[in-house]
C-alpha positions as CSV (number, residue, x, y, z in Angstrom):
1,M,10.9,15.7,9.1
2,T,9.6,14.5,5.8
3,L,7.4,16.6,3.5
4,P,4.1,15.1,2.2
5,P,4.1,13.9,-1.4
6,V,3.0,16.4,-4.0
7,D,0.5,15.0,-6.5
8,G,-0.6,16.3,-9.8
9,V,-3.8,17.8,-8.6
10,T,-2.0,19.9,-6.0
11,V,0.4,21.3,-8.7
12,V,-2.4,21.9,-11.2
13,L,-4.3,24.0,-8.7
14,A,-1.7,25.5,-6.3
15,L,1.0,26.4,-8.8
16,P,-1.1,28.9,-10.9
17,A,-2.5,30.5,-7.7
18,A,1.0,30.9,-6.2
19,T,2.5,32.1,-9.5
20,A,-0.3,34.8,-9.7
21,A,0.7,36.1,-6.3
22,V,4.4,36.3,-7.3
23,L,3.7,37.9,-10.7
24,T,1.8,40.8,-9.0
25,L,5.2,41.8,-7.5
26,L,7.6,41.3,-10.4
27,P,8.3,44.7,-12.2
28,G,10.4,43.5,-15.1
29,Y,8.9,42.1,-18.3
30,R,11.4,39.4,-19.2
31,L,11.4,37.8,-15.8
32,S,7.6,37.9,-15.5
33,A,7.0,36.5,-19.0
34,A,9.5,33.7,-18.4
35,L,7.8,32.8,-15.0
36,N,4.4,32.9,-16.7
37,V,5.6,30.4,-19.3
38,L,7.5,28.2,-16.9
39,S,4.5,27.9,-14.5
40,A,2.2,27.0,-17.4
41,L,4.7,24.3,-18.5
42,V,5.0,22.7,-15.1
43,T,1.2,22.8,-14.8
44,L,0.9,21.0,-18.1
45,V,3.4,18.3,-17.0
46,A,1.4,17.8,-13.7
47,A,-1.8,17.5,-15.7
48,C,-0.3,14.8,-17.9
49,S,0.8,12.9,-14.8
50,L,-2.9,12.5,-13.9
51,L,-3.2,10.1,-17.0
52,A,-1.0,7.6,-15.1
53,W,-2.2,8.2,-11.5
54,K,-5.6,9.5,-10.5
55,P,-6.2,10.3,-6.8
56,E,-9.3,8.9,-5.1
57,P,-12.3,11.3,-5.3
58,G,-12.8,13.5,-2.3
59,P,-15.6,15.9,-1.2
60,F,-14.2,18.7,-3.4
61,I,-11.9,17.2,-6.0
62,L,-12.5,14.6,-8.6
63,V,-10.3,13.2,-11.4
64,D,-12.0,10.8,-13.7
65,E,-12.1,9.7,-17.4
66,L,-14.2,12.6,-18.5
67,N,-12.5,15.6,-16.9
68,I,-9.0,14.4,-17.6
69,V,-9.5,15.1,-21.3
70,F,-10.5,18.7,-20.6
71,I,-7.7,19.2,-18.1
72,V,-4.9,18.0,-20.4
73,L,-6.3,20.1,-23.3
74,N,-6.8,23.1,-21.0
75,T,-3.2,23.1,-19.6
76,F,-1.7,22.4,-23.1
77,V,-3.4,25.4,-24.7
78,G,-2.7,27.5,-21.6
79,F,1.0,26.8,-22.0
80,T,1.2,27.5,-25.7
81,T,-0.8,30.7,-25.2
82,S,1.6,31.8,-22.6
83,V,4.5,31.4,-25.1
84,F,2.6,33.4,-27.7
85,S,1.7,36.0,-25.1
86,A,5.4,36.7,-24.3
87,T,6.0,38.0,-27.8
88,Y,2.6,39.7,-28.1
89,I,2.7,41.6,-24.9
90,A,6.3,42.7,-25.5
91,H,5.1,44.5,-28.6
92,E,2.2,46.1,-26.7
93,L,4.7,47.4,-24.2
94,E,6.9,48.8,-26.9
95,I,4.1,50.8,-28.6
96,G,2.7,52.0,-25.3
97,R,-0.7,50.3,-25.4
98,L,0.3,48.6,-22.1
99,T,2.4,49.8,-19.2
100,L,4.4,47.8,-16.6
101,V,1.6,48.1,-14.2
102,H,-0.8,46.6,-16.8
103,L,1.8,43.9,-17.4
104,R,1.8,42.8,-13.7
105,F,-2.0,42.8,-13.7
106,Y,-2.2,40.9,-17.0
107,H,0.2,38.1,-16.0
108,A,-1.3,37.7,-12.6
109,M,-4.8,37.5,-14.0
110,Y,-3.7,35.0,-16.6
111,Q,-2.5,32.6,-13.9
112,I,-5.7,33.1,-11.9
113,L,-7.7,32.3,-15.0
114,L,-5.8,29.1,-15.5
115,F,-6.4,28.3,-11.8
116,A,-10.1,29.0,-12.0
117,M,-10.6,26.8,-15.1
118,N,-8.6,23.9,-13.7
119,L,-10.6,24.1,-10.5
120,A,-13.9,24.1,-12.4
121,L,-12.8,21.0,-14.2
122,L,-11.6,19.2,-11.1
123,A,-14.4,20.1,-8.8
124,N,-16.4,17.2,-7.3
125,N,-18.9,19.7,-5.8
126,I,-21.4,21.5,-8.1
127,G,-21.3,24.6,-5.9
128,L,-17.5,24.8,-6.1
129,M,-17.7,24.3,-9.9
130,W,-20.1,27.3,-10.1
131,V,-17.7,29.4,-8.0
132,A,-14.7,28.5,-10.2
133,I,-16.6,29.3,-13.4
134,E,-17.7,32.6,-11.9
135,L,-14.1,33.4,-11.0
136,A,-12.9,32.6,-14.5
137,T,-15.6,34.9,-15.9
138,L,-14.7,37.8,-13.6
139,T,-11.0,37.4,-14.5
140,T,-11.6,37.5,-18.2
141,V,-13.9,40.5,-17.8
142,L,-11.0,42.4,-16.2
143,M,-8.6,41.3,-18.9
144,V,-11.0,42.2,-21.8
145,G,-11.0,45.8,-20.5
146,I,-7.3,46.0,-19.9
147,Y,-6.6,48.6,-22.7
148,R,-9.0,51.0,-21.0
149,T,-10.4,52.4,-24.3
150,H,-14.0,53.3,-24.6
151,E,-14.6,50.2,-26.7
152,A,-12.7,47.8,-24.4
153,I,-14.6,49.0,-21.3
154,E,-17.9,48.8,-23.1
155,A,-17.1,45.2,-24.2
156,A,-16.0,44.3,-20.7
157,W,-19.2,45.7,-19.2
158,K,-21.4,43.9,-21.7
159,Y,-19.5,40.7,-21.0
160,F,-20.0,41.3,-17.2
161,I,-23.7,42.0,-17.5
162,L,-24.5,39.0,-19.8
163,G,-22.1,36.7,-18.0
164,S,-23.7,37.7,-14.7
165,V,-27.2,36.9,-16.0
166,G,-25.9,33.5,-17.2
167,I,-24.2,32.6,-14.1
168,A,-27.2,33.6,-12.0
169,L,-29.4,31.2,-14.1
170,A,-26.8,28.5,-13.5
171,L,-26.8,29.2,-9.8
172,F,-30.6,28.8,-9.7
173,G,-30.3,25.5,-11.6
174,T,-27.6,24.4,-9.1
175,I,-29.9,25.2,-6.2
176,L,-32.7,23.2,-7.8
177,V,-30.4,20.2,-8.2
178,Y,-29.6,20.4,-4.5
179,M,-33.3,20.7,-3.7
180,A,-34.0,17.6,-5.7
181,A,-31.2,15.7,-3.9
182,Q,-32.1,16.8,-0.4
183,P,-35.0,14.4,0.3
184,V,-32.9,11.5,-0.8
185,V,-29.3,12.2,0.5
186,G,-30.2,14.6,3.3
187,E,-29.1,18.1,4.1
188,G,-25.5,19.2,3.9
189,Q,-22.6,18.7,1.6
190,D,-23.6,15.3,0.1
191,G,-26.4,17.0,-1.9
192,M,-23.7,18.8,-4.0
193,I,-21.1,16.1,-4.6
194,W,-21.0,14.6,-8.1
195,T,-20.0,11.1,-7.0
196,V,-22.9,11.0,-4.4
197,L,-25.4,12.5,-6.8
198,M,-24.7,10.1,-9.6
199,T,-25.3,7.1,-7.3
200,R,-28.6,8.3,-6.0
201,V,-30.1,10.4,-8.8
202,S,-32.5,7.8,-10.0
203,A,-34.6,8.5,-6.8
204,F,-34.6,12.3,-7.3
205,D,-37.8,14.3,-8.2
206,P,-37.7,14.3,-12.0
207,A,-39.8,17.5,-12.3
208,L,-37.1,19.5,-10.3
209,L,-34.3,18.0,-12.4
210,D,-36.1,19.0,-15.6
211,V,-36.5,22.6,-14.5
212,A,-32.9,22.6,-13.1
213,F,-31.4,21.5,-16.4
214,V,-33.3,24.2,-18.4
215,F,-31.8,26.9,-16.2
216,L,-28.3,25.2,-16.2
217,L,-28.4,24.9,-20.0
218,L,-29.3,28.6,-20.4
219,G,-26.9,29.7,-17.7
220,Y,-23.8,27.7,-18.8
221,G,-24.9,28.0,-22.4
222,T,-24.3,31.7,-22.1
223,K,-20.7,30.9,-21.3
224,V,-20.5,28.4,-24.1
225,G,-21.6,31.2,-26.5
226,L,-24.6,29.4,-27.9
227,A,-27.1,31.5,-29.8
228,P,-29.1,33.4,-28.7
229,L,-27.0,33.8,-25.6
230,H,-23.8,34.8,-27.5
231,A,-23.9,38.6,-27.6
232,W,-21.0,39.1,-25.3
233,L,-18.6,36.9,-27.2
234,P,-17.8,39.0,-30.4
235,D,-17.2,42.2,-28.5
236,A,-15.0,40.4,-25.9
237,H,-12.8,38.9,-28.7
238,A,-12.5,42.1,-30.7
239,E,-11.5,44.5,-27.8
240,G,-9.5,42.3,-25.5
241,P,-5.8,41.2,-25.9
242,T,-5.5,38.5,-28.5
243,P,-4.1,35.9,-26.0
244,I,-7.3,36.2,-24.1
245,S,-9.3,35.7,-27.3
246,A,-7.3,32.4,-27.8
247,V,-8.0,31.3,-24.2
248,L,-11.7,32.3,-24.5
249,S,-12.3,30.3,-27.7
250,G,-9.9,27.5,-27.0
251,L,-10.5,26.9,-23.3
252,L,-13.2,28.8,-21.4
253,L,-16.0,27.8,-23.7
254,N,-15.0,24.2,-23.2
255,V,-15.1,24.6,-19.4
256,A,-18.7,25.8,-19.6
257,L,-19.6,23.0,-22.0
258,Y,-18.0,20.5,-19.5
259,A,-20.4,21.8,-16.8
260,V,-23.4,21.2,-19.2
261,L,-22.2,17.6,-19.9
262,R,-21.9,16.8,-16.2
263,F,-25.5,17.8,-15.7
264,K,-26.5,16.0,-18.8
265,L,-25.1,12.8,-17.3
266,L,-27.0,13.5,-14.1
267,L,-30.4,13.7,-15.9
268,A,-29.6,10.7,-18.1
269,A,-29.2,8.6,-15.0
270,N,-32.8,9.4,-13.9
271,P,-35.2,7.5,-16.2
272,A,-38.2,9.8,-15.5
273,A,-36.4,13.0,-16.2
274,I,-36.5,14.9,-19.5
275,A,-34.0,13.8,-22.2
276,P,-31.4,16.6,-22.2
277,G,-30.0,15.7,-25.6
278,P,-32.7,17.2,-27.8
279,L,-32.4,20.6,-26.0
280,M,-28.6,20.7,-26.6
281,A,-29.0,19.5,-30.2
282,V,-31.5,22.3,-31.0
283,M,-29.4,25.0,-29.5
284,G,-26.3,23.7,-31.1
285,L,-27.9,23.5,-34.6
286,A,-29.4,27.0,-34.2
287,S,-25.9,28.4,-33.2
288,L,-24.3,26.7,-36.2
289,V,-26.8,28.2,-38.8
290,F,-26.9,31.6,-37.1
291,A,-23.1,32.0,-36.9
292,G,-22.6,30.7,-40.4
293,L,-24.9,33.5,-41.8
294,M,-23.3,36.1,-39.5
295,L,-19.8,35.3,-40.8
296,Y,-20.5,37.0,-44.2
297,R,-21.0,40.6,-42.9
298,R,-18.1,40.9,-40.5
299,D,-15.6,43.7,-41.0
300,D,-13.3,43.0,-38.0
301,I,-11.0,40.0,-38.3
302,K,-11.2,39.0,-34.6
303,R,-15.0,39.3,-34.7
304,L,-15.0,37.1,-37.7
305,F,-13.3,34.3,-35.9
306,A,-15.4,34.9,-32.8
307,Y,-18.5,34.0,-34.8
308,S,-16.6,31.0,-36.1
309,S,-16.2,30.0,-32.4
310,I,-20.0,30.2,-32.0
311,E,-20.4,28.1,-35.0
312,H,-18.1,25.3,-33.8
313,M,-19.4,25.3,-30.3
314,G,-22.8,24.8,-31.9
315,I,-21.4,21.8,-33.7
316,I,-19.9,20.3,-30.5
317,A,-23.1,20.9,-28.5
318,F,-25.1,19.3,-31.4
319,A,-22.9,16.3,-31.4
320,F,-23.2,15.7,-27.6
321,G,-26.9,16.4,-27.8
322,M,-27.3,13.7,-30.4
323,G,-25.4,11.3,-28.1
324,G,-24.4,7.8,-28.8
325,P,-20.8,6.4,-29.0
326,L,-20.0,7.8,-32.5
327,A,-21.5,11.3,-32.0
328,N,-19.9,11.6,-28.6
329,F,-16.6,10.5,-30.0
330,A,-17.0,13.1,-32.8
331,G,-17.9,15.8,-30.2
332,L,-14.7,15.1,-28.2
333,L,-12.5,15.1,-31.3
334,H,-14.1,18.3,-32.6
335,M,-13.7,20.0,-29.3
336,T,-10.0,19.1,-29.3
337,M,-9.4,20.1,-32.9
338,H,-11.3,23.4,-32.5
339,S,-9.3,24.4,-29.4
340,L,-6.0,23.8,-31.2
341,T,-7.0,25.3,-34.5
342,K,-8.8,28.4,-33.2
343,S,-6.1,29.3,-30.8
344,A,-3.5,29.0,-33.6
345,I,-5.7,31.3,-35.7
346,F,-5.8,33.9,-33.0
347,F,-2.1,33.6,-32.4
348,T,-1.6,34.5,-36.1
349,V,-4.3,37.2,-36.1
350,G,-2.7,38.8,-33.1
351,H,0.6,39.3,-34.9
352,I,-1.2,40.4,-38.1
353,A,-3.2,43.0,-36.2
354,Q,0.0,44.3,-34.6
355,V,2.0,44.6,-37.8
356,K,-0.9,46.1,-39.8
357,G,-2.0,48.4,-37.0
358,T,-5.7,47.5,-37.5
359,Q,-8.2,44.7,-37.2
360,K,-10.3,45.9,-40.1
361,I,-10.5,43.2,-42.8
362,A,-10.7,45.9,-45.5
363,E,-7.2,47.1,-44.4
364,I,-5.7,43.6,-44.3
365,R,-4.9,42.4,-47.8
366,G,-2.4,40.3,-49.6
367,L,-0.8,38.8,-46.5
368,T,0.9,36.0,-48.4
369,V,2.8,38.7,-50.3
370,T,3.5,41.3,-47.5
371,H,4.1,38.7,-44.7
372,P,4.3,35.3,-46.2
373,A,4.9,33.3,-43.0
374,L,1.9,34.8,-41.2
375,G,-0.2,34.8,-44.4
376,W,0.3,31.1,-45.0
377,C,-0.2,30.2,-41.4
378,L,-3.5,32.0,-41.5
379,V,-4.4,30.2,-44.7
380,A,-3.6,26.9,-43.1
381,G,-5.7,27.8,-40.0
382,V,-8.7,28.9,-42.0
383,V,-8.5,25.9,-44.3
384,A,-8.5,23.7,-41.1
385,I,-11.3,25.5,-39.3
386,A,-13.4,25.4,-42.5
387,G,-13.3,21.7,-42.4
388,L,-11.2,20.8,-45.5
389,P,-9.3,17.5,-45.6
390,P,-6.8,16.2,-44.6
391,L,-7.0,18.3,-41.4
392,G,-8.5,17.1,-38.1
393,I,-11.7,19.1,-38.2
394,F,-12.7,17.5,-41.4
395,M,-12.6,14.1,-39.7
396,S,-14.6,15.2,-36.7
397,E,-17.2,17.0,-38.9
398,F,-17.5,14.0,-41.1
399,L,-18.2,11.8,-38.1
400,V,-20.8,14.2,-36.8
401,V,-22.6,14.3,-40.2
402,T,-22.5,10.5,-40.8
403,S,-23.8,9.7,-37.3
404,T,-26.6,12.3,-37.8
405,F,-27.5,10.9,-41.3
406,A,-27.8,7.4,-39.8
407,R,-30.3,8.6,-37.1
408,A,-32.0,11.8,-38.1
409,P,-31.6,12.5,-41.9
410,L,-33.6,15.8,-41.8
411,L,-31.4,17.2,-39.1
412,A,-28.4,16.1,-41.1
413,V,-29.6,18.2,-44.0
414,V,-29.8,21.3,-41.8
415,L,-26.4,20.5,-40.3
416,V,-24.7,20.1,-43.7
417,A,-26.4,23.3,-45.0
418,G,-25.0,25.2,-42.0
419,L,-21.5,23.8,-42.5
420,L,-21.6,24.8,-46.2
421,V,-22.7,28.4,-45.4
422,A,-19.9,28.9,-42.9
423,F,-17.4,27.3,-45.3
424,G,-18.4,29.7,-48.0
425,A,-18.1,32.7,-45.7
426,L,-14.6,31.8,-44.5
427,L,-13.2,31.2,-47.9
428,Y,-14.8,34.4,-49.1
429,H,-12.9,36.4,-46.5
430,L,-9.7,34.4,-46.9
431,T,-9.4,35.2,-50.6
432,G,-9.3,38.9,-49.6
433,F,-7.0,39.1,-46.6
434,A,-4.6,36.4,-47.8
435,F,-4.5,36.8,-51.6
436,G,-5.9,40.2,-52.4
437,E,-4.0,43.2,-53.6
438,P,-1.4,43.9,-50.9
439,K,-2.4,46.7,-48.6
440,G,-1.2,48.2,-45.3
441,S,2.2,48.0,-43.6
442,T,4.9,45.8,-44.9
443,A,7.2,46.2,-41.8
444,P,8.7,43.0,-40.5
445,V,7.1,41.4,-37.4
446,R,8.6,39.6,-34.5
447,A,6.2,36.7,-34.3
448,S,6.3,33.5,-32.2
449,F,5.7,30.8,-34.7
450,V,6.4,27.8,-32.4
451,P,2.9,27.7,-30.8
452,I,1.2,28.3,-34.2
453,L,3.1,25.5,-35.9
454,A,2.7,23.2,-33.0
455,H,-1.1,23.5,-33.0
456,L,-1.4,23.3,-36.8
457,G,1.0,20.4,-36.9
458,L,-1.2,18.5,-34.3
459,V,-4.3,19.2,-36.3
460,L,-2.7,18.0,-39.5
461,A,-1.4,14.9,-37.8
462,A,-4.8,14.1,-36.3
463,G,-6.5,14.4,-39.8
464,I,-4.0,11.9,-41.3
465,W,-3.6,9.4,-38.4
466,L,-5.0,9.1,-34.9
467,P,-2.9,7.1,-32.5
468,P,-4.8,3.9,-31.4
469,P,-4.4,4.8,-27.6
470,L,-6.0,8.2,-28.3
471,V,-8.8,6.6,-30.2
472,A,-9.4,4.1,-27.4
473,W,-9.3,6.8,-24.8
474,F,-11.9,9.0,-26.6
475,Q,-14.1,5.9,-27.3
476,H,-14.1,5.1,-23.6
477,V,-15.0,8.6,-22.6
478,A,-17.7,8.7,-25.4
479,S,-19.3,5.6,-24.0
480,L,-19.5,7.2,-20.5
481,L,-21.3,10.3,-22.0
482,R,-24.3,8.1,-23.2
């Protein structure tokens, strides 16, 4: 008897789900942390194998040039976060913030989250994608409230309520797309399959598609964290475990954005439908300006970088809203650089909060003196996320600005103003917690620097030189996005 071959898609989906089941039963910390890391590593390798071999699309699963970018990035950050998580959670166990019961729950939920995000990215069915994003939302809600403090439960409840409203709007938009497809493709599953919808969408009722996209943008835009739908995001980052903050900013926001891009492609293929780009550009620009202003008054270091995530998701949404080969290329590059940089920042901030015993910016001072390695890693991360050369975010922001100046100079002025406001806020805070008068604990910290340095190293390398195959890959995907 011969076993059927195991392809990359099977591993990417089945392995996290199976690992989650095993992790619910493992009582020890070291074994469960090692299994969590190993599973994430094998999932990353399987995702990379999809670059060489893509299975034929089926009624439920699709691997194409667009989602493979998201899948590889998703599994890479998922792996590095699991490495950081091993050290971070060990400290939480030592000080009694988490118990072994919490540990089993945390590791199992982490793998379920990876499974849900991978499924959302690979889904060829708009209903299945909605279910997967809802599963990812519910999983992160539970993880945000894992400390069981009043503030953590309040943040988790707020996230649940606002996330439920958003996902309900997205469901209504999904139903409207099915209703638009039904007269053309007939009843049943075909009305929800991407590959079928894209070939027949030109005959759909444009009025239904227009209304559907508004609901979908508002619904999934809530998950992206676009203003004014962002209210859940700062609380969730501030009160949940820091590895979940890294996953939220680095991955889950991208998954929701991917859903918006899929529907943007659908509307763009119907010549009578509304142009989705301007709606995305307006929401993105509003998010950038709003978050840039809000950065100045933050007193919690994790809330500070949560608003930075809102800012950068606004830039990415704006770039994709502007459309065109250059802006889409810049959007893809910025999404990748933001995921790597922001997760590295949260890795660093997690260790800093543990050693200082606080997340209050006023109590975190002089890090480059008290904890030089962590302090300088944070400096590098903030310099990168602020968009200074020669780091990768400078290149992507430069491309967004130049493409906007060429097509809409007035919007470019607002864009540059928003970037400068956010830049000033980040440097204002950086001078305090990195170079101010030393304050707080000076105790040594057991930090996991490998994921931090790996992410920052990639961001630096991308700012200096992008490999031609990566450029060609992103150019090809950008041409598909229109």
